[in-house]
C-alpha positions as CSV (number, residue, x, y, z in Angstrom):
1,M,-19.1,-1.2,34.1
2,C,-16.2,-1.6,36.8
3,D,-15.3,-5.1,35.3
4,M,-15.2,-3.3,31.8
5,R,-13.0,-0.6,32.9
6,S,-10.6,-3.0,34.8
7,A,-10.4,-5.2,31.6
8,V,-9.6,-2.2,29.4
9,D,-7.0,-0.8,31.9
10,D,-5.4,-4.3,32.2
11,E,-5.1,-4.6,28.3
12,I,-3.7,-1.0,27.8
13,E,-1.2,-1.8,30.4
14,R,-0.2,-5.2,28.8
15,L,0.0,-3.6,25.3
16,T,2.1,-0.6,26.4
17,T,4.4,-2.7,28.3
18,A,4.9,-5.1,25.4
19,L,5.4,-2.3,22.9
20,I,8.1,-0.5,25.0
21,E,10.0,-3.7,25.4
22,Q,10.0,-4.1,21.6
23,Q,11.3,-0.8,20.7
24,R,14.7,-0.5,19.1
25,Q,17.5,1.6,20.6
26,D,17.3,4.1,17.7
27,G,13.7,4.8,18.8
28,S,11.8,2.9,16.0
29,W,9.8,0.0,15.8
30,H,10.3,-2.8,13.2
31,F,7.3,-5.0,12.3
32,C,6.9,-7.0,9.2
33,F,5.0,-5.4,6.2
34,E,3.9,-8.8,4.8
35,N,2.7,-8.9,1.2
36,G,1.9,-12.3,0.2
37,T,4.5,-14.4,-1.9
38,A,4.8,-12.2,-5.0
39,I,7.8,-10.3,-4.0
40,D,9.5,-13.4,-2.8
41,A,8.9,-15.0,-6.1
42,Y,10.3,-12.2,-8.0
43,V,13.5,-11.9,-6.0
44,I,14.1,-15.6,-6.5
45,I,13.7,-15.2,-10.3
46,L,15.9,-12.1,-10.5
47,F,18.7,-13.7,-8.3
48,R,18.6,-16.8,-10.6
49,V,18.7,-14.7,-13.7
50,L,21.6,-12.8,-12.4
51,D,23.4,-15.7,-10.7
52,V,23.2,-13.7,-7.3
53,P,25.3,-15.8,-4.8
54,N,22.8,-15.7,-2.0
55,E,21.7,-19.4,-1.8
56,A,20.5,-19.1,1.8
57,L,18.1,-16.6,1.1
58,I,16.8,-18.1,-2.1
59,R,16.2,-21.4,-0.1
60,Q,14.3,-19.4,2.6
61,L,12.1,-17.8,0.3
62,H,11.6,-21.0,-1.7
63,D,10.5,-22.7,1.6
64,R,8.1,-20.0,2.6
65,I,6.5,-19.9,-0.9
66,L,6.1,-23.7,-0.8
67,A,4.6,-23.8,2.7
68,A,1.9,-21.2,1.5
69,Q,0.6,-23.6,-1.0
70,Q,-3.1,-24.8,-0.5
71,P,-4.2,-28.4,-0.6
72,D,-5.7,-27.9,-4.1
73,G,-2.5,-26.6,-5.4
74,C,-3.1,-23.0,-5.6
75,W,-1.8,-20.0,-3.8
76,R,-4.3,-17.4,-2.2
77,L,-3.9,-13.6,-1.5
78,F,-6.2,-14.1,1.4
79,T,-7.8,-16.9,3.4
80,D,-11.3,-16.7,2.0
81,E,-10.1,-16.6,-1.6
82,E,-11.4,-20.1,-2.1
83,E,-11.0,-20.2,-5.7
84,G,-7.3,-19.4,-5.3
85,N,-5.4,-16.8,-7.3
86,L,-4.1,-17.7,-10.7
87,S,-1.5,-14.9,-11.0
88,A,-0.1,-15.6,-7.6
89,S,-0.1,-19.4,-8.3
90,V,1.9,-19.0,-11.6
91,E,4.3,-16.7,-9.7
92,A,4.8,-19.3,-7.1
93,Y,5.1,-22.2,-9.5
94,Y,7.6,-20.3,-11.6
95,A,9.8,-19.2,-8.7
96,L,9.8,-22.7,-7.1
97,L,11.2,-24.2,-10.4
98,Y,13.6,-21.4,-10.9
99,S,15.1,-21.8,-7.5
100,G,16.2,-25.4,-8.3
101,Y,14.8,-26.6,-5.0
102,S,11.5,-27.9,-6.6
103,Q,11.4,-30.0,-9.6
104,T,8.5,-30.7,-12.2
105,T,8.1,-34.2,-10.8
106,D,7.6,-33.1,-7.3
107,E,4.0,-33.6,-6.1
108,P,3.4,-30.0,-4.9
109,I,4.5,-28.7,-8.3
110,Q,2.2,-31.3,-10.2
111,R,-0.7,-30.0,-8.0
112,A,0.1,-26.5,-8.8
113,R,0.3,-27.4,-12.5
114,R,-3.2,-29.0,-12.5
115,Y,-4.6,-25.9,-10.7
116,I,-3.1,-23.4,-13.2
117,L,-4.4,-25.5,-16.2
118,S,-7.8,-25.8,-14.6
119,K,-7.9,-22.0,-14.6
120,G,-7.1,-21.5,-18.2
121,G,-3.2,-21.4,-17.9
122,L,-1.0,-18.5,-18.6
123,G,-3.4,-16.9,-20.9
124,K,-5.9,-16.0,-18.1
125,I,-3.5,-14.1,-16.0
126,T,-4.6,-10.6,-15.3
127,N,-1.8,-9.1,-13.1
128,I,0.5,-6.9,-15.2
129,L,3.5,-7.6,-13.1
130,T,3.1,-11.3,-13.5
131,K,2.9,-10.6,-17.2
132,A,5.9,-8.6,-17.0
133,I,8.0,-11.1,-15.3
134,L,6.8,-13.7,-17.8
135,S,7.8,-11.5,-20.6
136,I,11.2,-10.5,-19.1
137,T,12.0,-14.2,-18.9
138,G,11.0,-15.4,-22.4
139,Q,7.8,-17.1,-21.6
140,R,5.6,-14.7,-23.6
141,K,5.6,-11.6,-25.7
142,W,5.3,-8.3,-24.1
143,P,1.7,-7.6,-23.6
144,A,0.2,-5.0,-25.9
145,S,-1.2,-3.1,-22.9
146,I,2.3,-2.1,-22.3
147,S,3.9,-2.2,-25.8
148,S,1.1,0.0,-27.2
149,I,2.2,2.9,-24.9
150,P,5.0,4.7,-26.7
151,L,8.2,5.8,-24.6
152,E,7.6,9.2,-26.4
153,I,4.8,9.9,-23.8
154,L,7.7,10.9,-21.4
155,L,8.4,13.9,-23.8
156,F,4.8,15.2,-23.8
157,P,4.5,18.6,-21.9
158,K,2.4,18.7,-18.7
159,Y,-0.4,20.7,-20.4
160,F,-1.2,17.9,-22.9
161,P,-4.4,16.0,-22.2
162,I,-2.2,13.0,-21.2
163,N,1.3,13.0,-19.9
164,I,3.6,11.0,-17.7
165,Y,2.9,13.1,-14.6
166,D,-0.8,12.5,-14.9
167,F,-0.1,9.0,-13.6
168,S,0.2,8.4,-10.0
169,G,3.7,8.1,-8.6
170,Y,3.2,4.4,-7.9
171,S,2.1,3.4,-11.4
172,R,4.6,5.9,-12.8
173,I,7.7,4.3,-11.1
174,H,6.5,0.8,-12.3
175,L,5.3,1.8,-15.7
176,I,8.5,3.5,-16.9
177,P,10.8,0.4,-16.4
178,M,8.2,-1.8,-18.3
179,L,7.9,0.7,-21.1
180,I,11.7,0.5,-21.6
181,M,11.5,-3.1,-21.7
182,G,8.5,-3.4,-23.9
183,D,9.9,-0.9,-26.3
184,K,13.0,-3.2,-26.8
185,Q,11.0,-6.5,-26.5
186,F,13.6,-7.4,-23.8
187,S,13.9,-10.9,-22.5
188,I,16.6,-12.7,-20.8
189,T,17.0,-16.4,-20.1
190,N,19.7,-18.8,-18.8
191,A,20.2,-22.3,-17.7
192,H,18.0,-21.8,-14.6
193,T,15.0,-20.6,-16.7
194,P,12.1,-23.2,-16.5
195,N,9.9,-23.9,-19.7
196,L,6.5,-23.1,-19.0
197,S,5.0,-23.9,-22.5
198,D,3.1,-26.8,-21.0
199,L,0.9,-24.1,-19.1
200,Q,-0.3,-22.4,-22.2
201,V,-3.7,-23.6,-23.2
202,R,-3.5,-21.6,-26.3
203,P,-0.9,-18.8,-27.3
204,V,-0.8,-16.2,-24.6
205,D,-0.6,-13.2,-27.1
206,E,-4.2,-14.3,-28.4
207,V,-5.7,-14.0,-25.0
208,E,-5.2,-10.3,-24.2
209,E,-7.9,-8.6,-21.9
210,P,-10.8,-6.7,-23.6
211,L,-10.1,-3.0,-24.3
212,P,-11.8,-0.9,-21.8
213,R,-14.2,1.8,-22.5
214,G,-12.5,4.9,-23.7
215,Y,-9.1,3.2,-24.6
216,Q,-9.3,4.4,-28.3
217,E,-9.8,7.9,-27.1
218,M,-6.7,7.6,-24.9
219,Q,-4.7,6.2,-27.8
220,D,-6.0,9.1,-30.0
221,S,-4.8,11.5,-27.4
222,I,-1.4,9.9,-27.5
223,K,-1.3,10.0,-31.2
224,T,-2.1,13.6,-31.3
225,G,0.7,14.2,-28.7
226,L,3.2,12.4,-31.0
227,G,2.3,14.7,-33.7
228,W,3.3,17.6,-31.8
229,L,6.9,16.5,-31.1
230,I,9.5,18.0,-33.3
231,G,12.4,16.2,-35.0
232,T,13.1,13.0,-36.8
233,R,11.4,10.0,-35.6
234,R,14.7,8.2,-34.7
235,H,15.8,11.3,-32.8
236,I,12.6,11.6,-30.9
237,H,12.7,8.0,-29.9
238,E,16.4,8.1,-28.6
239,T,15.5,11.4,-26.6
240,A,12.6,9.3,-25.1
241,I,14.7,6.3,-24.2
242,T,17.4,8.8,-22.7
243,R,14.6,10.4,-20.8
244,A,13.2,7.2,-19.4
245,E,16.7,6.2,-18.2
246,K,17.4,9.4,-16.4
247,F,13.9,9.2,-14.9
248,M,14.9,6.0,-13.1
249,L,18.5,7.0,-12.2
250,K,17.2,10.3,-10.6
251,R,14.9,8.4,-8.2
252,I,17.3,5.9,-6.9
253,E,17.5,6.0,-3.2
254,A,20.7,5.8,-1.1
255,D,20.0,2.0,-0.3
256,G,20.1,1.4,-4.3
257,T,16.3,0.9,-4.5
258,L,13.9,2.7,-6.9
259,Y,11.5,4.9,-4.8
260,S,12.0,2.3,-1.9
261,Y,9.8,-0.2,-3.5
262,A,11.0,-3.8,-4.2
263,S,8.7,-4.2,-7.0
264,S,9.9,-1.2,-9.0
265,T,13.4,-2.0,-8.1
266,I,13.2,-5.4,-9.6
267,L,11.8,-3.9,-12.8
268,M,14.5,-1.3,-12.9
269,I,17.3,-3.8,-12.6
270,F,15.8,-5.6,-15.7
271,A,15.3,-2.3,-17.5
272,L,18.9,-1.4,-16.9
273,L,20.0,-4.8,-18.5
274,A,17.7,-3.8,-21.4
275,L,19.5,-0.5,-21.8
276,G,22.9,-2.4,-22.1
277,Y,24.1,-2.0,-18.4
278,E,26.3,-4.9,-17.4
279,Q,25.0,-7.2,-14.6
280,Q,27.9,-6.1,-12.3
281,H,27.3,-2.4,-12.8
282,P,27.3,-0.6,-9.4
283,L,23.7,0.4,-9.9
284,I,22.6,-3.2,-10.2
285,T,24.7,-4.7,-7.5
286,D,23.6,-1.8,-5.1
287,A,20.0,-2.5,-6.1
288,I,20.3,-6.1,-5.3
289,Q,21.7,-5.1,-1.9
290,G,18.8,-2.9,-1.3
291,L,16.5,-5.6,-2.0
292,T,18.3,-8.0,0.1
293,D,18.1,-5.7,3.0
294,M,14.4,-5.5,2.7
295,Q,14.0,-9.0,4.0
296,F,12.2,-9.8,7.3
297,R,12.4,-12.9,9.5
298,Y,9.8,-14.0,11.7
299,D,8.6,-17.3,13.1
300,G,11.3,-19.0,11.4
301,T,10.5,-17.8,8.0
302,T,11.9,-15.1,5.7
303,T,10.2,-12.8,3.4
304,I,11.0,-9.7,1.2
305,Q,9.0,-6.6,2.2
306,N,7.8,-4.4,-0.7
307,S,8.7,-1.3,1.3
308,P,9.5,-1.7,5.1
309,S,6.9,0.1,7.2
310,T,9.3,1.5,9.9
311,V,8.3,5.1,9.7
312,W,4.5,4.4,9.6
313,D,4.8,1.9,12.4
314,T,7.0,4.0,14.6
315,A,4.9,7.2,14.0
316,L,1.5,5.4,14.9
317,L,2.9,3.6,17.6
318,A,4.5,6.7,19.3
319,Y,1.1,8.4,18.9
320,A,-0.9,5.3,20.3
321,L,1.4,5.1,23.4
322,Q,0.7,8.8,24.1
323,E,-3.0,8.3,23.7
324,A,-2.7,5.4,26.2
325,G,-1.2,7.8,28.8
326,I,2.5,7.3,28.2
327,P,3.9,10.9,28.9
328,A,5.9,12.7,26.2
329,D,8.9,12.8,28.5
330,H,9.1,9.0,28.8
331,P,12.3,7.7,27.2
332,A,10.5,5.6,24.6
333,I,8.4,8.6,23.3
334,R,11.5,10.8,23.3
335,R,13.5,8.2,21.4
336,A,10.5,7.9,18.8
337,A,10.4,11.5,18.3
338,A,14.1,11.7,17.9
339,Y,13.9,9.0,15.2
340,L,11.0,10.7,13.3
341,L,12.5,14.2,13.2
342,P,15.3,13.6,10.7
343,R,12.9,11.4,8.6
344,Q,11.1,14.5,7.6
345,Q,11.8,15.1,4.0
346,H,13.7,18.1,2.6
347,K,13.7,17.4,-1.2
348,T,11.4,19.0,-3.7
349,A,10.4,15.9,-5.6
350,D,7.7,14.6,-7.9
351,W,4.8,15.6,-5.5
352,S,5.7,19.2,-6.4
353,I,4.8,18.7,-10.1
354,H,1.2,19.4,-9.2
355,N,1.9,21.5,-6.1
356,P,4.7,24.0,-7.1
357,G,6.0,26.5,-4.7
358,T,5.4,24.5,-1.6
359,Q,8.2,23.9,0.9
360,P,8.9,20.2,1.4
361,G,7.9,18.8,4.9
362,G,6.3,15.3,4.5
363,W,7.1,11.9,5.8
364,G,7.4,8.8,3.8
365,F,6.6,5.1,4.5
366,S,10.1,3.7,4.8
367,E,13.2,5.0,6.6
368,T,15.2,4.8,3.3
369,N,12.5,6.9,1.5
370,T,13.6,10.6,1.0
371,I,11.7,11.5,-2.1
372,N,8.2,10.0,-1.9
373,P,6.3,11.5,1.1
374,D,2.5,10.9,1.5
375,V,-0.3,12.5,3.5
376,D,-1.0,9.6,5.8
377,D,2.5,9.1,7.0
378,S,2.7,12.9,7.4
379,T,-0.2,13.2,9.7
380,A,0.9,10.1,11.5
381,A,4.2,11.6,12.2
382,L,2.8,15.0,13.1
383,R,0.5,13.4,15.7
384,A,3.5,11.7,17.3
385,I,5.5,14.9,17.7
386,L,2.9,17.4,18.8
387,S,3.8,17.5,22.3
388,F,7.4,18.2,21.5
389,S,6.5,21.1,19.3
390,N,5.2,22.9,22.4
391,T,8.6,23.1,23.9
392,D,11.4,22.5,21.4
393,P,11.9,25.0,18.6
394,S,13.3,22.2,16.4
395,Y,10.2,20.2,16.6
396,L,8.0,23.3,16.2
397,K,9.7,24.1,13.0
398,S,9.2,20.5,11.8
399,W,5.6,20.5,12.9
400,N,4.8,23.8,11.1
401,R,6.6,22.6,7.9
402,G,4.7,19.3,8.0
403,L,1.4,20.9,8.6
404,N,1.9,23.4,5.8
405,W,2.8,20.4,3.5
406,V,-0.3,18.6,4.4
407,L,-2.6,21.5,3.9
408,S,-1.0,22.3,0.4
409,M,-1.8,18.7,-0.6
410,Q,-5.6,19.1,-0.7
411,N,-7.2,18.6,-4.0
412,K,-9.3,21.1,-5.8
413,D,-12.3,19.0,-5.1
414,G,-11.7,19.3,-1.3
415,G,-10.5,15.9,-0.6
416,W,-7.0,14.5,0.0
417,P,-4.9,12.2,-2.1
418,A,-2.1,9.8,-0.9
419,F,1.0,11.0,-2.8
420,E,0.3,13.6,-5.4
421,K,-2.1,16.4,-5.7
422,D,-4.8,16.5,-8.5
423,T,-3.6,13.4,-10.1
424,N,-7.1,12.2,-11.1
425,N,-7.0,12.1,-15.0
426,E,-9.8,9.6,-15.7
427,M,-8.4,8.9,-19.2
428,L,-5.5,7.0,-17.6
429,T,-8.0,4.5,-16.0
430,W,-8.9,3.4,-19.6
431,L,-5.5,1.7,-20.0
432,A,-5.9,-2.0,-21.1
433,I,-4.3,-3.0,-17.6
434,D,-6.1,-4.6,-15.0
435,G,-6.3,-2.5,-11.9
436,A,-5.6,0.7,-13.9
437,K,-8.8,2.2,-12.3
438,S,-7.0,1.9,-8.9
439,A,-3.4,2.3,-9.7
440,A,-3.1,4.7,-12.6
441,I,-4.5,7.8,-10.6
442,D,-4.3,9.1,-7.2
443,P,-7.6,10.9,-6.5
444,S,-9.2,12.0,-3.3
445,E,-10.2,9.1,-1.1
446,A,-12.3,8.7,1.9
447,D,-9.8,7.3,4.2
448,L,-7.1,9.9,3.4
449,T,-9.6,12.8,3.8
450,G,-11.2,11.4,6.9
451,R,-7.7,10.9,8.6
452,T,-6.5,14.2,7.5
453,L,-9.5,16.0,8.9
454,E,-9.2,13.8,12.1
455,Y,-5.6,15.1,12.5
456,L,-6.6,18.8,11.7
457,G,-9.6,18.7,14.1
458,N,-8.1,17.0,17.1
459,F,-4.5,18.2,16.7
460,T,-4.7,21.7,15.3
461,G,-8.1,22.9,16.6
462,L,-9.4,23.5,13.1
463,D,-13.1,22.8,12.5
464,I,-15.7,23.2,9.8
465,R,-15.9,26.9,10.4
466,Y,-12.8,27.1,8.1
467,P,-13.5,27.0,4.5
468,F,-11.0,24.4,3.6
469,I,-12.1,22.1,6.3
470,K,-15.7,22.6,5.4
471,Q,-14.8,21.7,1.7
472,G,-13.1,18.5,2.9
473,A,-16.2,17.6,5.2
474,E,-18.4,18.2,2.2
475,W,-16.3,15.9,0.0
476,L,-16.8,13.1,2.5
477,I,-20.5,13.8,3.0
478,G,-20.9,13.8,-0.8
479,H,-19.0,10.5,-1.3
480,Q,-20.9,8.5,1.3
481,E,-22.3,5.2,-0.1
482,K,-26.1,4.8,-0.1
483,D,-25.9,2.3,2.8
484,G,-24.0,4.8,5.0
485,S,-20.5,3.5,4.5
486,W,-17.4,4.8,2.8
487,Y,-14.9,3.0,0.4
488,G,-11.4,3.0,1.9
489,R,-8.4,2.7,-0.5
490,W,-5.6,1.7,1.6
491,G,-7.3,-0.5,4.1
492,V,-10.0,-3.3,3.9
493,C,-12.1,-1.8,3.0
494,Y,-15.5,-0.1,3.8
495,I,-14.9,-0.7,7.5
496,Y,-11.7,1.1,7.0
497,G,-13.2,4.0,5.0
498,T,-16.2,4.5,7.3
499,W,-13.9,4.5,10.3
500,A,-11.8,7.3,8.8
501,A,-14.7,9.3,7.7
502,L,-16.7,9.3,10.9
503,T,-13.5,10.0,13.0
504,G,-12.6,12.7,10.7
505,L,-15.9,14.3,10.5
506,A,-16.5,14.2,14.4
507,A,-13.1,15.8,14.8
508,V,-13.9,18.8,12.9
509,D,-17.2,19.3,14.9
510,L,-19.8,18.0,12.5
511,S,-22.8,17.4,14.7
512,A,-23.2,13.9,16.1
513,N,-26.9,14.3,15.1
514,H,-26.0,14.9,11.4
515,E,-27.7,12.3,9.1
516,T,-24.2,11.5,7.6
517,L,-22.7,10.4,11.0
518,Q,-26.0,8.7,12.2
519,N,-26.1,6.7,8.7
520,G,-22.5,5.8,9.1
521,V,-23.1,4.5,12.7
522,R,-26.2,2.5,11.5
523,W,-24.3,0.8,8.9
524,L,-21.5,-0.3,11.3
525,L,-24.0,-1.6,13.8
526,D,-25.7,-3.4,11.0
527,I,-22.6,-5.5,10.0
528,Q,-21.5,-6.2,13.6
529,N,-20.9,-10.0,14.0
530,P,-22.8,-12.0,16.5
531,D,-19.6,-12.3,18.6
532,G,-19.4,-8.5,18.9
533,G,-16.6,-7.9,16.6
534,W,-16.3,-6.8,12.9
535,G,-14.5,-8.6,10.0
536,E,-14.6,-7.7,6.2
537,S,-13.2,-9.7,3.2
538,C,-10.5,-8.5,1.0
539,R,-12.9,-9.3,-1.8
540,S,-14.8,-6.1,-1.0
541,D,-12.5,-3.8,-3.0
542,R,-12.7,-5.9,-6.2
543,L,-16.5,-6.1,-6.1
544,R,-16.8,-2.4,-4.8
545,R,-19.3,-3.5,-2.2
546,Y,-19.2,-4.7,1.4
547,V,-18.4,-8.4,1.7
548,P,-18.5,-9.9,5.2
549,L,-15.6,-12.1,6.2
550,G,-17.7,-14.1,8.7
551,E,-15.2,-13.7,11.5
552,S,-13.9,-10.8,13.4
553,T,-10.3,-9.4,13.1
554,P,-8.5,-7.3,15.6
555,S,-7.8,-4.2,13.4
556,Q,-11.3,-4.1,11.7
557,T,-13.0,-4.6,15.1
558,A,-10.8,-1.7,16.4
559,W,-11.7,0.7,13.5
560,A,-15.4,0.0,13.8
561,L,-15.3,0.7,17.7
562,D,-13.0,3.7,17.4
563,A,-15.7,5.3,14.8
564,L,-18.7,4.4,17.3
565,I,-16.8,6.0,20.2
566,A,-15.9,9.1,18.3
567,V,-19.6,9.7,17.5
568,Q,-21.6,8.3,20.5
569,A,-21.6,10.3,23.9
570,Q,-22.3,7.1,25.9
571,P,-21.3,3.5,25.6
572,T,-23.9,1.1,24.3
573,S,-24.3,-2.5,24.7
574,E,-23.0,-3.0,21.2
575,T,-19.9,-0.9,21.8
576,D,-19.2,-2.8,25.1
577,Q,-19.7,-6.2,23.5
578,G,-17.2,-5.0,20.9
579,I,-14.7,-4.1,23.4
580,Q,-15.0,-7.3,25.1
581,R,-14.5,-9.2,21.8
582,L,-11.5,-7.0,20.9
583,I,-9.7,-7.8,24.0
584,A,-10.4,-11.5,23.5
585,L,-9.1,-11.2,19.8
586,L,-5.8,-10.0,21.2
587,H,-5.3,-13.2,23.1
588,E,-6.1,-15.4,20.1
589,D,-3.5,-16.5,17.5
590,D,-5.0,-18.0,14.3
591,W,-5.8,-16.9,10.8
592,K,-8.0,-14.1,11.9
593,S,-4.9,-12.5,13.5
594,T,-3.0,-12.5,10.3
595,Y,-5.7,-11.9,7.8
596,P,-4.5,-9.0,5.5
597,T,-6.3,-5.8,6.3
598,G,-4.0,-3.5,4.2
599,A,-4.9,-2.8,0.7
600,G,-2.5,-2.1,-2.2
601,L,-4.1,-2.9,-5.4
602,P,-7.6,-4.6,-5.7
603,G,-7.4,-8.2,-6.5
604,H,-3.6,-8.3,-6.8
605,F,-1.8,-7.0,-3.8
606,Y,-2.9,-7.0,0.0
607,S,-0.9,-6.5,3.2
608,H,-0.6,-8.0,6.5
609,Y,0.8,-5.4,8.9
610,H,2.2,-7.3,11.8
611,S,1.9,-4.0,13.9
612,Y,-1.8,-3.6,13.4
613,R,-2.8,-6.1,16.2
614,Y,-1.1,-3.6,18.6
615,I,-1.6,-0.1,17.1
616,W,-5.3,0.0,16.4
617,P,-6.6,-1.9,19.4
618,L,-4.5,0.1,21.7
619,L,-5.8,3.4,20.2
620,T,-9.3,2.2,20.5
621,L,-9.1,1.0,24.2
622,S,-7.4,4.2,25.0
623,H,-10.3,6.3,23.3
624,Y,-12.8,4.1,25.0
625,K,-11.0,4.8,28.4
626,Q,-10.8,8.6,27.7
627,K,-14.3,9.0,26.8
628,Y,-16.2,6.7,29.0
629,G,-13.8,5.8,31.9
630,K,-15.7,8.0,34.3
631,N,-19.1,6.7,33.5
């Protein structure tokens, strides 16, 4: 045991020293939020369409995409996606040709072409963003899944069975630019545009995805809504176009991006062109600069982040360092808190549609984000500044506002969402869009609910004696899978959800002997790898069942261990073996260290947080030391 304590102490010391050295002067930490090759591809295409004079960036993005190609010609979203990913491969192939630095006669391009055709060609693409990019650049008609949704839906009042604010904020901010372009059947081509007709096994518009259950019911609701609108058809339609345009313009951040997402910003630029804006309009040039500023360089490569994770990383690292024993008066912690305080949001924005009358007080993911707070970032920031709220009135005011905002975001069913309260209209999941079930709505999730309960229990002293805490705990208990796990929406996937649920329930004083906790622990021990660690495949979220990775990753091993530590009074041989494996993982540098464990959209979007190999292992080792250090 002494050897174990010494190893844990040494690793905590190594991690804290490294992190403090990496902090920026303004108190923040900047780690890459890596999202595969999709955003890089979209930026190349956008820059070539608009003749943006940034040749160095285009070449760097081209080279990164090309380097990610697999021997069989495909591109993958994650290492064990052995069959490759058709949408990602088409995006990469298209962008490489658009850049001009790859030619159709190049051997890598020929390999990519053979792979794409072997999977059915363009007609078998399922990713709606890939379809949109192809439609925008004249390679296919706009998909019916977009063009069948009338822009007039923006005019439906909130009390209608279906309205634009029933969509999640993330889907809404992407859907509206696409609806504008689909309405106008917009496309734009130029001399740079490759011809992809040889990738069409048969006409693309003949290969739409099958209509999901309830799709016709949703269409009937839309038709009913259209009948309630007053005015001539032309006037109503023009009003809807104006409403859509104003919707975008109102949500442009100071850096020129739409909602601080690269993906929605790219769609907005094309939508503005569809509305008649000139290419040199300040809104478009500012947006291009905002996209350019989202680049991150690492290991000699450059990528465009979909939304830099600076606030998220800084909040979590400031909290993790304090858990590791770095005092609040340490300069690194003071600088981090001073960075986080002004990033608290003070605007009443879309989150208030379903949560009226609540004072703003949340935090967002990126430092340019001022109107899109979320529950997870908010509790992360609140953990980081807690110690300052005890002595500094400005931090106390901020902490109280943040706590009030988080509490106000609890859904009627007792759980917590990510961005917007009670945005769970099941009808929207019937859209004929792949991924609609996950993207269209923002319901209560086990990871959000568990993390919120963990914050409320460990940092505010609230427990299940309080009715709203009990309601949250009951939501989690009721949503446990039969095998003892929980599905996690924003991490991969069942390990992430189970970690959040167990730590949350333990924090609000659910008995460690409770059947729910014991079943969760049993599941984690059942899936522990022979080497002592844990690892889960990204395929879990698409299949909605746990799929083992076959190897251990640092963040997933840390999550599983942290959950066990929260529930178990004494260390076990399994826990100690896991700690040993976690420490070893932190000194390895291979694909397991870079495997994406952040989730965005099942089957389409995954993230490798470069910060996660520091944050979660440091927290877990610190919690192990706090609980078992004297044993």
